[in-house]
C-alpha positions as a printed NumPy array, in Angstrom:
array([[-27.523,  -3.695,  28.624],
       [-25.329,  -0.867,  27.404],
       [-25.312,  -0.776,  23.616],
       [-21.975,  -0.065,  22.115],
       [-21.2  ,   0.502,  18.459],
       [-18.256,   0.963,  16.232],
       [-17.501,   3.738,  13.855],
       [-15.362,   2.619,  11.002],
       [-14.264,   4.691,   8.567],
       [ -6.665,   3.828,   0.651],
       [ -2.016,   5.574,  -2.441],
       [ -1.129,   6.459,  -5.129],
       [  1.033,   4.898,  -7.658],
       [  3.683,   6.027,  -9.851],
       [  5.316,   5.691, -13.266],
       [  8.132,   6.325, -15.879],
       [ 10.151,   4.633, -18.689],
       [ 12.844,   4.67 , -21.302],
       [ 14.808,   2.48 , -23.693],
       [ 17.854,   0.906, -22.097],
       [ 21.182,  -0.335, -23.346],
       [ 21.892,  -4.036, -22.886],
       [ 25.521,  -3.216, -22.101],
       [ 24.881,  -1.263, -18.897],
       [ 26.649,  -2.698, -15.838],
       [ 25.338,  -2.85 , -12.247],
       [ 27.741,  -0.151, -11.068],
       [ 31.318,   0.31 ,  -9.901],
       [ 32.583,  -2.316,  -7.512],
       [ 29.368,  -4.361,  -7.455],
       [ 29.265,  -7.999,  -8.618],
       [ 26.584,  -8.831, -11.182],
       [ 23.603, -10.697,  -9.73 ],
       [ 23.055, -14.321, -10.669],
       [ 20.352, -14.833, -13.262],
       [ 17.944, -17.046, -11.324],
       [ 14.762, -15.992, -13.066],
       [ 13.174, -15.115, -16.389],
       [ 11.937, -11.693, -17.55 ],
       [  8.927, -10.658, -15.488],
       [  5.998, -10.21 , -17.871],
       [  2.374,  -9.347, -17.112],
       [ -0.71 ,  -8.136, -18.926],
       [ -1.103,  -4.418, -19.552],
       [ -3.024,  -2.497, -16.888],
       [ -6.723,  -1.72 , -17.326],
       [ -7.696,   1.938, -17.731],
       [ -9.024,   3.597, -14.553],
       [-10.753,   6.977, -14.759],
       [-10.22 ,   9.802, -17.235],
       [ -6.849,  10.94 , -18.628],
       [ -5.212,  14.325, -18.007],
       [ -4.005,  15.924, -21.244],
       [ -2.088,  19.006, -22.394],
       [ -0.699,  20.269, -25.689],
       [  3.013,  21.08 , -25.326],
       [  5.175,  22.611, -28.071],
       [  8.872,  23.159, -28.711],
       [  9.074,  25.683, -25.85 ],
       [  8.402,  22.872, -23.36 ],
       [  5.944,  22.706, -20.472],
       [  4.556,  20.661, -17.589],
       [  1.704,  18.24 , -17.083],
       [  0.298,  17.254, -13.692],
       [ -2.555,  14.851, -12.996],
       [ -4.645,  16.312, -10.13 ],
       [ -4.947,  14.008,  -7.141],
       [ -2.609,  11.349,  -8.529],
       [  0.805,  12.772,  -7.516],
       [  2.461,  12.263, -10.898],
       [  3.933,  15.018, -13.026],
       [  5.746,  15.28 , -16.353],
       [  8.278,  18.012, -17.166],
       [  8.989,  18.503, -20.871],
       [ 12.108,  20.626, -21.561],
       [ 12.466,  23.01 , -24.475],
       [ 13.377,  21.164, -27.657],
       [ 12.006,  17.769, -26.581],
       [  9.389,  17.984, -29.353],
       [  9.534,  20.083, -32.517],
       [  5.882,  21.176, -32.674],
       [  2.533,  20.869, -30.928],
       [  2.265,  17.473, -29.26 ],
       [ -0.568,  16.15 , -27.066],
       [  0.721,  14.603, -23.845],
       [ -1.489,  12.604, -21.479],
       [ -1.391,  10.792, -18.132],
       [ -3.791,   7.857, -17.737],
       [ -4.171,   5.884, -14.495],
       [ -4.152,   2.094, -15.041],
       [ -4.306,  -0.956, -12.789],
       [ -0.931,  -2.03 , -11.421],
       [ -0.049,  -5.454, -12.856],
       [  3.491,  -5.176, -11.456],
       [  2.189,  -5.26 ,  -7.854],
       [ -1.527,  -6.169,  -7.908],
       [ -1.315,  -7.152,  -4.222],
       [ -0.808,  -3.515,  -3.164],
       [ -3.187,  -0.51 ,  -3.397],
       [ -0.945,   1.247,  -5.907],
       [ -1.941,   2.746,  -9.231],
       [  0.272,   2.575, -12.308],
       [  0.24 ,   5.132, -15.124],
       [  0.151,   5.065, -18.9  ],
       [  2.06 ,   7.997, -20.384],
       [  1.279,   9.025, -23.941],
       [  2.207,   9.513, -26.74 ],
       [  3.761,   6.1  , -27.249],
       [  6.07 ,   5.623, -30.217],
       [  7.426,   9.186, -30.114],
       [ 11.128,   9.584, -29.358],
       [ 11.872,  12.853, -27.577],
       [ 14.787,  15.006, -28.716],
       [ 15.566,  15.842, -25.065],
       [ 14.901,  13.603, -22.018],
       [ 11.547,  14.189, -20.34 ],
       [ 11.423,  13.985, -16.514],
       [  8.673,  11.932, -14.887],
       [  8.167,  12.362, -11.131],
       [  5.928,  10.341,  -8.841],
       [  5.163,  11.009,  -5.232],
       [  4.917,   7.955,  -2.962],
       [  3.274,   7.46 ,   0.407],
       [  5.66 ,   5.577,   2.69 ],
       [  2.693,   4.106,   4.573],
       [  2.206,   1.835,   1.543],
       [  5.781,   0.549,   1.767],
       [  7.666,  -1.779,   4.058],
       [  9.113,   0.559,   6.701],
       [ 12.691,   1.317,   5.6  ],
       [ 12.285,   0.032,   2.042],
       [ 12.151,   3.494,   0.462],
       [ 15.971,   3.56 ,   0.524],
       [ 15.853,   1.123,  -2.417],
       [ 12.703,   2.351,  -4.138],
       [ 12.832,   2.273,  -7.952],
       [ 10.725,   3.021, -11.01 ],
       [  9.988,   0.421, -13.676],
       [  8.464,   0.624, -17.15 ],
       [  6.561,  -1.945, -19.184],
       [  7.252,  -2.591, -22.859],
       [  4.72 ,  -3.59 , -25.514],
       [  5.38 ,  -7.28 , -24.802],
       [  4.402,  -6.795, -21.15 ],
       [  7.954,  -7.154, -19.754],
       [  8.954,  -4.846, -16.889],
       [ 12.295,  -3.019, -16.91 ],
       [ 14.02 ,  -0.973, -14.167],
       [ 14.86 ,   2.706, -14.661],
       [ 17.773,   4.697, -13.253],
       [ 15.787,   6.433, -10.51 ],
       [ 16.469,   9.515,  -8.405],
       [ 15.096,   9.239,  -4.87 ],
       [ 14.128,  12.338,  -2.899],
       [ 13.26 ,  11.222,   0.639],
       [ 12.463,  14.771,   1.765],
       [  9.739,  15.248,  -0.847],
       [  8.793,  11.543,  -0.983],
       [  9.328,  11.401,  -4.733],
       [ 11.049,   9.181,  -7.28 ],
       [ 11.892,  10.522, -10.725],
       [ 13.511,   9.398, -13.961],
       [ 14.504,  10.871, -17.316],
       [ 12.903,   9.102, -20.266],
       [ 13.168,   9.449, -24.013],
       [  9.83 ,   7.796, -24.833],
       [  6.598,   6.98 , -22.994],
       [  4.95 ,   3.742, -21.82 ],
       [  3.319,   2.268, -18.676],
       [  5.171,   2.966, -15.448],
       [  5.048,   2.013, -11.739],
       [  7.414,   1.827,  -8.784],
       [  8.659,  -1.153,  -6.817],
       [ 10.632,  -1.935,  -3.677],
       [ 13.931,  -3.721,  -4.347],
       [ 13.773,  -5.378,  -0.898],
       [ 10.685,  -6.183,   1.142],
       [  9.922,  -7.839,   4.442],
       [  6.836,  -9.974,   3.877],
       [  4.493, -11.182,   6.621],
       [  2.028, -13.996,   5.936],
       [ -0.751, -12.026,   7.714],
       [ -1.369,  -8.596,   9.169],
       [ -2.904,  -9.979,  12.353],
       [ -2.108, -12.983,  14.552],
       [ -4.053, -14.47 ,  17.459],
       [ -2.663, -15.032,  20.937],
       [ -0.475, -18.159,  20.99 ],
       [ -0.211, -18.373,  17.182],
       [  2.804, -18.132,  14.892],
       [  3.429, -15.684,  12.057],
       [  5.944, -16.349,   9.266],
       [  8.227, -13.688,   7.795],
       [ 10.256, -13.749,   4.572],
       [ 12.871, -11.341,   3.248],
       [ 12.302, -10.89 ,  -0.478],
       [ 14.244,  -9.298,  -3.325],
       [ 13.031,  -8.133,  -6.725],
       [ 15.741,  -9.602,  -8.937],
       [ 17.241,  -7.713, -11.883],
       [ 19.041,  -9.213, -14.871],
       [ 22.865,  -9.078, -15.008],
       [ 22.915,  -5.885, -17.063],
       [ 20.046,  -4.353, -15.015],
       [ 17.926,  -4.374, -18.148],
       [ 14.827,  -6.209, -16.91 ],
       [ 13.099,  -7.365, -13.745],
       [ 13.064, -11.11 , -13.216],
       [ 10.422, -13.566, -12.084],
       [ 12.118, -16.281,  -9.981],
       [ 12.488, -19.739, -11.459],
       [ 12.803, -21.169,  -7.943],
       [ 12.962, -20.11 ,  -4.289],
       [ 10.312, -17.457,  -4.712],
       [  8.295, -16.162,  -1.773],
       [  5.934, -18.979,  -0.758],
       [  2.625, -19.239,  -2.585],
       [  1.154, -20.726,   0.583],
       [  0.238, -17.941,   2.974],
       [  2.112, -15.073,   1.283],
       [ -0.068, -14.666,  -1.816],
       [  0.516, -15.634,  -5.445],
       [  0.715, -12.004,  -6.575],
       [  3.814, -11.573,  -4.417],
       [  5.236, -15.029,  -5.121],
       [  5.307, -14.427,  -8.857],
       [  8.056, -11.791,  -8.842],
       [  9.93 , -11.794,  -5.506],
       [ 12.71 , -14.26 ,  -4.739],
       [ 13.843, -15.18 ,  -1.266],
       [ 16.891, -13.093,  -0.381],
       [ 20.265, -14.314,  -1.701],
       [ 23.829, -13.021,  -1.438],
       [ 24.028, -11.498,  -4.919],
       [ 21.8  ,  -8.712,  -3.58 ],
       [ 22.707,  -8.545,   0.134],
       [ 25.702, -10.096,   1.878],
       [ 23.821, -10.882,   5.092],
       [ 20.606, -10.459,   7.053],
       [ 21.093,  -9.852,  10.745],
       [ 19.518,  -8.314,  13.82 ],
       [ 16.102,  -9.999,  13.651],
       [ 14.093,  -8.848,  16.673],
       [ 10.653,  -7.941,  17.95 ],
       [ 11.24 ,  -4.187,  17.986],
       [  7.918,  -3.374,  19.687],
       [  5.093,  -5.312,  21.293],
       [  4.993,  -8.763,  22.863],
       [  6.207, -12.115,  21.551],
       [  9.389, -13.816,  20.394],
       [ 11.181, -14.308,  17.073],
       [ 13.036, -17.391,  15.843],
       [ 15.426, -16.936,  12.888],
       [ 15.577, -19.544,  10.122],
       [ 17.921, -20.148,   7.187],
       [ 16.402, -19.692,   3.754],
       [ 17.31 , -21.837,   0.697],
       [ 20.334, -19.571,   0.041],
       [ 21.705, -20.215,   3.552],
       [ 21.037, -16.652,   4.691],
       [ 19.08 , -15.707,   7.814],
       [ 16.3  , -14.531,   5.536],
       [ 13.29 , -16.209,   7.182],
       [ 11.84 , -15.981,  10.68 ],
       [  8.88 , -17.145,  12.749],
       [  7.174, -14.882,  15.276],
       [  5.338, -16.496,  18.237],
       [  2.638, -14.485,  20.001],
       [  2.273, -14.861,  23.787],
       [ -0.356, -17.308,  25.011],
       [ -2.385, -14.584,  26.728],
       [ -3.142, -11.111,  25.351],
       [ -5.665,  -8.846,  27.096],
       [ -6.413,  -6.419,  24.257],
       [ -5.512,  -5.888,  20.629],
       [ -1.83 ,  -4.98 ,  20.617],
       [  0.505,  -3.441,  18.043],
       [  3.743,  -5.317,  17.349],
       [  6.664,  -4.913,  14.955],
       [  9.46 ,  -7.134,  13.665],
       [ 12.782,  -5.713,  12.444],
       [ 15.719,  -7.039,  10.408],
       [ 18.87 ,  -5.41 ,   8.97 ],
       [ 20.4  ,  -6.029,   5.525],
       [ 24.092,  -5.348,   4.926],
       [ 26.38 ,  -5.495,   1.871],
       [ 23.743,  -4.382,  -0.637],
       [ 24.032,  -4.483,  -4.407],
       [ 23.705,  -0.898,  -5.653],
       [ 20.925,   0.454,  -7.844],
       [ 21.282,   3.135, -10.513],
       [ 20.496,   6.627,  -9.258],
       [ 21.884,   9.543, -11.318],
       [ 21.884,  11.772,  -8.222],
       [ 23.828,   9.326,  -6.007],
       [ 27.648,   9.176,  -5.691],
       [ 29.117,   7.414,  -8.759],
       [ 25.562,   7.05 , -10.065],
       [ 24.837,   4.177,  -7.671],
       [ 22.502,   4.261,  -4.674],
       [ 23.967,   1.844,  -2.151],
       [ 23.088,   2.403,   1.522],
       [ 25.446,   0.931,   4.088],
       [ 22.548,  -0.795,   5.842],
       [ 18.874,  -1.281,   5.16 ],
       [ 16.679,  -1.684,   8.249],
       [ 13.296,  -3.17 ,   7.345],
       [ 10.345,  -3.246,   9.747],
       [  6.905,  -4.775,   9.463],
       [  3.964,  -3.868,  11.716],
       [  1.156,  -6.25 ,  12.606],
       [ -1.48 ,  -6.79 ,  15.298],
       [ -1.851,  -9.39 ,  18.036],
       [ -5.456, -10.238,  18.875],
       [ -6.624, -10.695,  22.474],
       [ -7.456, -14.052,  23.956],
       [-10.977, -15.53 ,  23.774],
       [-13.968, -13.223,  23.28 ],
       [-12.366, -10.034,  24.624],
       [-13.911,  -7.039,  22.809],
       [-12.091,  -3.995,  21.507],
       [-12.094,  -1.21 ,  18.949],
       [ -8.888,   0.383,  17.641],
       [ -9.105,   3.626,  15.659],
       [ -6.251,   4.811,  13.427],
       [ -6.457,   8.172,  11.661],
       [ -3.899,   8.959,   8.963],
       [ -2.   ,   5.804,   9.949],
       [ -1.609,   6.765,  13.62 ],
       [ -3.503,   5.156,  16.485],
       [ -5.746,   7.749,  18.131],
       [ -7.97 ,   5.565,  20.318],
       [ -8.155,   2.049,  21.72 ],
       [-11.406,   1.084,  23.393],
       [-11.011,  -2.117,  25.38 ],
       [-13.355,  -2.   ,  28.408],
       [-13.644,  -4.543,  31.188],
       [-17.274,  -5.132,  30.205],
       [-17.908,  -6.588,  26.736],
       [-19.021,  -4.273,  23.918],
       [-22.155,  -5.392,  22.108],
       [-23.29 ,  -4.778,  18.547],
       [-26.958,  -3.862,  18.125],
       [-28.482,  -6.244,  15.594],
       [-31.971,  -5.127,  14.53 ],
       [-34.076,  -7.954,  13.144],
       [-31.114,  -9.394,  11.332],
       [-31.236,  -6.479,   8.887],
       [-29.017,  -3.738,  10.308],
       [-25.969,  -3.9  ,  12.566],
       [-24.833,  -0.832,  14.503],
       [-21.445,  -0.741,  16.239],
       [-20.495,   2.094,  18.577],
       [-18.321,   2.525,  21.652],
       [-20.374,   4.95 ,  23.668],
       [-17.222,   6.849,  24.665],
       [-18.227,  10.54 ,  24.315],
       [-15.059,  12.012,  25.801],
       [-12.654,  10.423,  23.322],
       [-12.381,   9.734,  19.617],
       [-15.3  ,   7.504,  18.736],
       [-16.63 ,   5.678,  15.701],
       [-20.003,   4.449,  14.548],
       [-20.695,   2.019,  11.757],
       [-23.991,   0.899,  10.266],
       [-24.267,  -2.056,   7.881],
       [-27.372,  -3.327,   6.095],
       [-27.859,  -7.095,   5.985],
       [-24.698,  -7.821,   8.005],
       [-22.933, -10.931,   6.828],
       [-19.328, -12.08 ,   6.624],
       [-17.713, -10.516,   3.564],
       [-16.481,  -7.193,   2.207],
       [-18.961,  -4.344,   1.79 ],
       [-18.619,  -0.924,   0.104],
       [-19.792,   2.382,   1.534],
       [-23.233,   3.537,   0.47 ],
       [-26.577,   4.91 ,   1.545],
       [-27.535,   1.984,   3.829],
       [-31.012,   1.895,   2.365],
       [-33.246,  -0.488,   0.455],
       [-31.945,  -3.938,  -0.423],
       [-28.333,  -2.901,  -0.927],
       [-25.686,  -4.267,   1.412],
       [-23.681,  -1.159,   2.16 ],
       [-21.843,   0.441,   5.057],
       [-22.077,   3.918,   6.548],
       [-19.259,   5.267,   8.711],
       [-18.874,   8.221,  11.079],
       [-15.697,   9.295,  12.821],
       [-16.266,  11.615,  15.811],
       [-13.272,  13.626,  16.981],
       [-15.406,  15.197,  19.743],
       [-18.989,  16.295,  20.306],
       [-18.977,  18.764,  17.39 ],
       [-16.309,  17.621,  14.891],
       [-16.955,  14.559,  12.76 ],
       [-16.107,  13.018,   9.39 ],
       [-18.313,  10.778,   7.262],
       [-17.955,   8.113,   4.584],
       [-20.076,  10.26 ,   2.263],
       [-19.423,  13.64 ,   0.684],
       [-20.861,  15.85 ,  -2.062],
       [-19.573,  16.655,  -5.53 ],
       [-20.802,  19.632,  -7.514],
       [-20.995,  19.333, -11.311],
       [-22.586,  22.036, -13.424],
       [-23.993,  23.682, -10.307],
       [-25.708,  20.457,  -9.195],
       [-24.568,  18.732,  -5.987],
       [-24.638,  14.919,  -5.87 ],
       [-23.867,  12.566,  -2.999],
       [-20.7  ,  10.493,  -3.309],
       [-19.326,   7.689,  -1.127],
       [-15.903,   6.663,   0.116],
       [-14.193,   3.88 ,  -1.807],
       [-13.288,   2.329,   1.555],
       [-14.667,  -1.06 ,   2.502],
       [-15.949,  -2.738,   5.62 ],
       [-14.749,  -6.322,   5.869],
       [-16.564,  -8.611,   8.323],
       [-14.33 , -11.631,   8.952],
       [-16.511, -13.405,  11.497],
       [-20.19 , -13.337,  12.512],
       [-21.191, -15.467,  15.48 ],
       [-24.543, -16.206,  17.096],
       [-26.01 , -14.151,  19.949],
       [-23.306, -13.476,  22.542],
       [-20.526, -14.537,  20.151],
       [-17.975, -12.295,  18.406],
       [-18.445, -10.155,  15.337],
       [-14.996,  -9.238,  13.987],
       [-13.847,  -7.   ,  11.181],
       [-12.068,  -3.934,   9.912],
       [-12.973,  -0.79 ,   8.02 ],
       [-10.312,   1.007,   5.982],
       [-10.756,   3.959,   3.668],
       [-11.217,   7.698,   3.411],
       [-13.672,   9.819,   5.402],
       [-14.588,  13.441,   4.795],
       [-15.012,  16.388,   7.178],
       [-16.889,  19.348,   5.706],
       [-15.006,  22.66 ,   5.923],
       [-17.69 ,  24.835,   4.32 ],
       [-21.417,  25.169,   5.15 ],
       [-22.254,  26.106,   1.545],
       [-19.643,  24.472,  -0.713],
       [-18.56 ,  20.879,  -1.409],
       [-15.208,  21.306,   0.331],
       [-13.698,  18.723,   2.67 ],
       [-10.717,  17.722,   4.716],
       [ -9.927,  14.094,   3.949],
       [ -8.674,  11.536,   6.478],
       [ -7.525,   7.953,   6.067],
       [ -9.36 ,   5.841,   8.643],
       [ -8.782,   2.305,   9.817],
       [-10.988,   0.756,  12.492],
       [-10.327,  -2.747,  13.772],
       [-12.944,  -4.282,  16.06 ],
       [-14.378,  -7.262,  17.87 ],
       [-17.883,  -6.905,  19.356],
       [-20.325,  -9.462,  20.685],
       [-23.616,  -9.967,  18.901],
       [-26.425,  -8.5  ,  21.01 ],
       [-29.153, -10.812,  19.744]])
């Protein structure tokens, strides 16, 4: 019996804020949105990691948090003397369903004499495809309420920025999103889609949590349902052009509670031979503008917004496969005629591997394999941890572990990625799961220096014993 195995190997977040006038209007020629919600209020984010600080005086200066893609530019005259500025990563209570960090900018309670510019870099892989056209920054006040900021979008540099006159917690959000109930659907099954809008109060002073017609709790997640309404015509005049833009299957359009074509149901074909990528697309027209100081008339208002959502269609029955995506692009799909088996040693260690030496290959080892979500680690002792290797060829590989040197001492560190086992059958039955996270390729034989890759491995193997 040929033993096969699988090698399995997360964005950033952003922030900014300022006090806003309650008399500001949505923009020239745009009708005010209906107030169908209440101010969206959450708890303050929990501190994550250490802050980045700098003392800046009346001459001005810059502050950048390494690795977090957020920067602060303080102009001359913003403060009158030495002032300590800091950037602190915090958990994102605006969008806890997404892997996005928020930031706490300090000092709070200090009003700047000149506006300070806060810039965040976003990764469009974390967004609905097409949604960056209406990407905005929001800030959170001391009562926990979130407010939108006039936001400048730079699609070339993948940044959003805003001028603020005081500091607070900050994050970004997508004005429109295309939500899918799942990221994977089985052959013959249906998948529901909803067009959602983050509502803003009439004077664009605060984000709103819907009082009714929010994105369904059932299947779409309560974290999303709490602050996204189903699309209505105060924000977009129409939704049109629903289609399966790639992959198999059919789409059926449905009216939402606002009588727009804002919902749809995808139906996968009855038979699928291997795991298959698919994508659904919809177009929004007649959009309500958002404030962007760099846009014409200060309002960012694209003519059309084309939103796309990718997902996977699983093969029929017990067909085995392994799909490898590196930096969000598919680089290998192993789907042989003969089933791939996972080696299962005494119920203690599972090893997955494709045995495909002439192509990109992965290997994953998991102690005490059970259904659940497991972090990366040493795969030793009683711990339930995963170890991942990504092989580009016979000599180049990346691992889920790396070294970090502090005070001349090198210590072993592990990827924050996780292996999730969704199904564990008996002998001859499927083991299914996915690994997603960072892996590290050493670029120096003597130093702790690495090239970092984002890896996602989706697999179905059969249990060997």
